[in-house]
Each structure stands twice: as structure tokens, then as C-alpha cells.
N, C-alpha and C positions, 0 to 999 in steps of 0.2 A: 504494500500500500504506500508507494512512493508519494510523498507530499502530504500524507495524513499526519495529523497532530498526534504525537506520542506522549504518553506518561512514561518518560524515559527512566526516571529514578525517584526514589522517595527516601526520606530519613526522618528520624524522630529524636526527641530529647525529653527526658523526665527529670525534674529537679529534685535534688536532695535525696534523703533516705526514705524508704516506704513508711507511711504512717498507718498504724493499725486502727481498727475500729474502736479500740479502747480509748483513743484520744477523745472520742465523743461520749462513750458510755460511762466513763468514770465520773462524769459530772451529773448532778441531779437533772432529771429530764423535766421539761416544761409540760403543762397539760395541752399538748399539741394533738388535735384529733387526727391529723394526717400521719402520725408516727407509725401506725399499724398498717398503713397502705402498702400494697406490694410495690408501688412506685418508689418507695423509700426504703426498701430492704438493702441494708448496707453491704458493700463489698468488704472483703477481708483487708485490702490495702488500698492506698492511694498515695499520691505525692503532693506536697505543698511547696509553693515558691517561698523563698526566704523573704524577710521583710523588705530587703533592699533590692530584690530581683524583679526585673521588668519584663514586659512582653518582648522588647527588643533583645534583651539578654537571652531569652529562650530561643528566639528565632536565630540569633547569631550562632548559638551552640548547636542547634539542629542542622544548620547549613554546613557546618564543618565537614561532615562525611561526604556531602556532595562535592565540596571543593577538593577533597582528597581523591575522589573517584574521577572527576571530570576536569579538574584543573581550575585554578583561580580565574584564569582569563575567560573561560566559558561561563562561569557563574557571574562574574562581574559584568559580562557582556550581555546579560539577558535584556531583552527589549521590553518585557512586560513584567511588572511586579504587582501581584494581587495579595492583599493582606486582610485577614479577619482576626480581630483580637477581642478577647472577652476575659476580664474587663479591660477596657482601654485605660492606659495609664494617664493619658491626657486627652479627654474626649473632644476637645476643640479641634485638634489637628490630626488625630489618629497616629498610628505607628509607622506608616509606610515610608515617609520621608526620612525618619530617623534610622529605619532599617537600611534604606539605600545609602545613607551616609556611613553607617557603621560597616557595611559590607563593601563599600566602594562601588556601588551600582550607579548607573546613569540611564535608567529605563526611559524609553519613549512614552510608555504607558504606565502610570502608577495609580492604583485605585485602592483605597481603604473601603472594604466591603462591610457595611454595617448590618445588613440583613442576612437572613437564611441560617443564622445560629448554628445548631448542631449539624445541619446539612450544608453548611457554607462551602465545604470542600467540593461537593457536587456543583454548586452554584458557580464557584470560581473555575472549575474545570470547563464549564460551558462558556464562561466569559473568555477564558484564555484561548479556548479552541476557536471561538469566533474571531478574536483579534489575530490569531496566528494564521487564519485562513482568508482574512479579508484585508489585511494590511501587509506592509513589508516586514513586520516582526517575524522572527524566526525561533525565538525561545522565550520561555516564561518561568518565573519562580512564583509558586503559590504557597502561602504561609498561613497556618492556623496556630495561633498562640492562645492558650487558656490559662488564666491566672486567678480566676474567681474563687477557686477553692481555698487557697491560702490567704486571700484578702477578705472576701465577703463572708465566707461560711465558717471561719475560725473565730469570729467575734464572740465575746464571752457569753452573750445571750443567744445569739443565732446558733451557736454550736450545740445548744440544748434541743434544737428543733429536729424533727425527723429528716427534713430536707438536707441538713448540713453534712451528714456522713456520706452522701452519695458522690459529690463532685471530687475530681482530682485535677491536678495541674499538669500541663505538658505542652509540647509543641510538635507539630508535624509539618514537613515541607515537601514539596514536589517540584521536580524539574521537568518541564515540558519542552519538546523540540518538534520542529517540522521534519518529517521523514525519519523519526527515531524508530526504535525496535518494537515498541508496544503501543499500537494505534488505539486511540479512543474511537470506538465504533459508533457510539451514539450517546446522547445525553437528553434526558427529559426533565423538565422542571415545572412546578406549579406554584404560583403565588396566590395564596388563598386569603384575600382581604377580609372575608367574613369572620375570620378568627383573629384578626389583628388586634393588638391592644389588650389581650386577655392575660398576658403575663406582665406583671407590674412589680416594680420595686416599691415597698411600703415601709413606713416607720410608724411606731405607736403615736408619736406626736403629730403625725400628719404633715410634717414639713417635707419640702422637696429635697432631692439628694444633694444639691449644692448649698443648702442652708445649714447653719450651725444648729446642732441638736444634741440632746442627751440620749435619745433612743437610737437603736441600731437598725440600719437598713437590712431588709430581707426580701426574699421573693414572696409575693402575696398569694400563697396557695390556700384555697378553701376546699372543703370536701367536694362540693359540686364541681369546682374547677379541676380537681384531680381526676374525678370520674370522667369529665369531658375529655381531658387530655389522654387518658387511657383509651377511651373509645376511638378517638381520632387517630392516635398513633397506631393502634392495632390495624386500622383500616388504610391509612394513607400510604404507609411504606409498601405493603404488598400491592396496592394499586399502582404506585409509581414504578416499582420493579416489574410488575406484570405487564404494564403498558410498554415499557422498554423492551422486554423479552418478546412481546408480540411484534414489535417493529423489527426486531432482529430475526424473527422467525425461529426462535429457540424457546422451548418450554422452560419455565423457571426451574423445574426440577433438574435441568441439565446444567445449571450454573456450577462451575467448578469451585469458585471461591466467592462467597457472599460476604461483603464487608459493610456493616451498617454503623450508624451511630450507636452509642452504648448507654442508653438511659437507665436501664435496669434489667434484671433477669427475666421479668415477665414479658417485656417487649421482645427480647432476644428469642425467647422460646416461641412466642406466638408468631413472630415474623417467619421463622424458618418452617414452622408447621404450616402456615398459610401458603408458603411458596414451595413446599415439598422439598426443601433442602435439608439434608441431615446435619446434625451438629458438627460432624467432622469437617464439613465443607462450609461452616459458618463460624470462622474463628472470631474470638472476641478477647478483649483485654480488660473486661469489666472487673474481674475479681482482683487483678493486680494493680489496676489504675483507676478504678471507679469510672464515673461519667466524665469523660474528657471533653464533652460538648463538641465544638467544631473540630478539635484536634484528633478526635477518636478515629476517624477513617484513615488519615495518613499514618498515624502512629500504629494502628493495627496492621495496615499493609506493610509497613516497615518491619514489624515484628514477624509476620508470617514469611516475608522474604528472607529475613535473617535466619529463621529457624527451618527453612526448607519446606514450608507448607504450601507454597505456590510453585507451579512447575511450568516449564516452557510450553507455550501454546494454550495455557489455561484461560478460560473465559472468567475474568474477574468482574464482578458487578458490585457497585456501590449503591446503597440506598439509605435514605434517612428522612426525617422530618424535623421541623424547628419549632421552638417555643411552645405555644398552645395549639399549633397546627397551621400557622400562617404560611408555611412553605414546606414543600416536599419535592424530592427529586431522586433520580437514579442515573447512573452512568455505567457504561460497559467498556472494558479494556481487554484486548487480546494480549496477554502477558508474554513477553519474550525477553524479560530482563534477567540479569544474572549478577551475582556479587563475587 
């Protein structure tokens, strides 16, 4: 497939030492009605950024293996830089320009992607593919950095909530090239505005996030909201992956490697059941990394490549949804990478 856009390589980085669930359970729990929900069943481990560690730090460390394998000139010469960060260290400007400065990049296209959350990797694959097929650009760097676990969810009051033990921090990056070895076969995305705005940051004093406060910010989950997210997530990911497979003319049961975002064990089980993909072909990093939000897909792909669980010629399919269901997408790659 000469001229096709390839997901040529991927790398990941996890900060610090693994943090066990005891970090959360050794403190008195709050009367949180969502604590018993299957959506918040805690993984055994996750990683947290250090107090002085930024999104840009994580991206820089994740990119080092790409530089080792492809050379500094190739990575510094990328034409497209796409970045999704959660939480942004400086919301006013995003992280993209600082990443470019730190890595010595001078991209023609630089976009900080604010939407698509846990499925932003798929969203950025589509954006990069479009730019690489319609402009003079020949290569792209796609970056997903997740730092919310060690920043938002370790606060003294928030860590007592059921939601706090699920997230983990980490970063995944991908190197895309025109004419590379692992072509992106197709990408499908859905922007679902009817579910927008249902995931909110809240504080007990009602003040906005930029205002001085005594209470701590948290995600505003309620029992009805959790039930709605579970229903939508169970439906949206199999729909997106199923649509993609239909366009490719391949039954979903014939996916060689299914890589999804990693919200919880319930979603992971239900998605592979709905798609007819056995657990052995649906690798996940949830138990060792928790919910890495947007970084989960590239980190998981990096893990399965390093451990030999993806083989030459495999059909690798990515699928996921974001927030309370305002985005869903899937992408397919014919893998011919090697390490």
C-alpha cells in the first residue's frame, strides 16, 4: 500500500513506582453511593506523576525510544504534531508548543486536541491521516499524556471517593509516516453532541475551577449518570468497531488484536463479548495501570508489541468512547512493525 499512512511505531512511559490500591483504602471512605458501582472497581496498581512532573515531561520521556529507533532527525522533522493532555498543565495554551520546543520540533501543523478524551488516540489518528494524505506533510507525532490521577484524584478528600482509585498516569506516543510498514486501513468517528456536557468538574462550594476555594474539585458522578455512562459505553464501542469491520468486510470476531480504552473490567468484558473477540486477543493494561484515559490505547499497543503479542500481518483494531458518551471511534491497522 505505497502512499498509505502508516502507524509506523509506538512507545509509552509510566511515571514513578506502581501505586497499590491500599493508597486509597487505608483512609476512611466517604459515604459515596457510587463506590459499589462496577464502574469503580479498583485495579491492583496504577502510576502517579510526581508533584513537579508535567505533561511535557511525560511526552519527552515517551518519545525517547522513538528517537532511539528512528533517529533524532526523523522525529525532529515531523510535519504534524497532535497532542491530547489530561489534565492540561496550562489550559490557556495547551502543551503542544512546549513539547515542540523541548523536542526541537518545527511542525507545519500543530494542534492541541481538547476533545475525544479516552478515545482521542483514534481521533488524532484520523486527523493525522487526513493531513498526511491531503497536504505535503509526510510524518506525524501523536501524543497522549495523562496526569489527572496524581493531580486531581490524590487530593485528601477526593481520594476517599470510589472514582479516585481507578485512574492512572502515563503517556503514549505514535509515529506516523506516509508509505510506512503498517497502513491505517480505515478510521470511523462519531461526535455525539446529545451527550455533551454531562461530565463536569464540581466542588462543594460551587465555585469555578479557576476561583480560590476551600473545597476540592472532583468529577461530578451521580448514580443516574453512572448508569447512563455504563449503558452508552456498552453500546457505543461495539457499534463503532462493528461499523469499521463492516466497511473493511471483516467480521469483528476475526480481529487479531483489539485495543480499547481501559475504563474498567466491566466494559472490557462486555466489549469483547459483544464483538466475539476472546480475551487472549483483547489485551489490556487495566490491572497494572488503571484507567489511563486517552493514553491507554498507545500504551497498551506498546506493551503488546514489546511482549510479542502482536504479530506480522495482524489486523489491529482500536476502539473507544469518551467522557459520558460524546465521542466514539475505531481505527484499523495492518501491523507489520517489529522491534
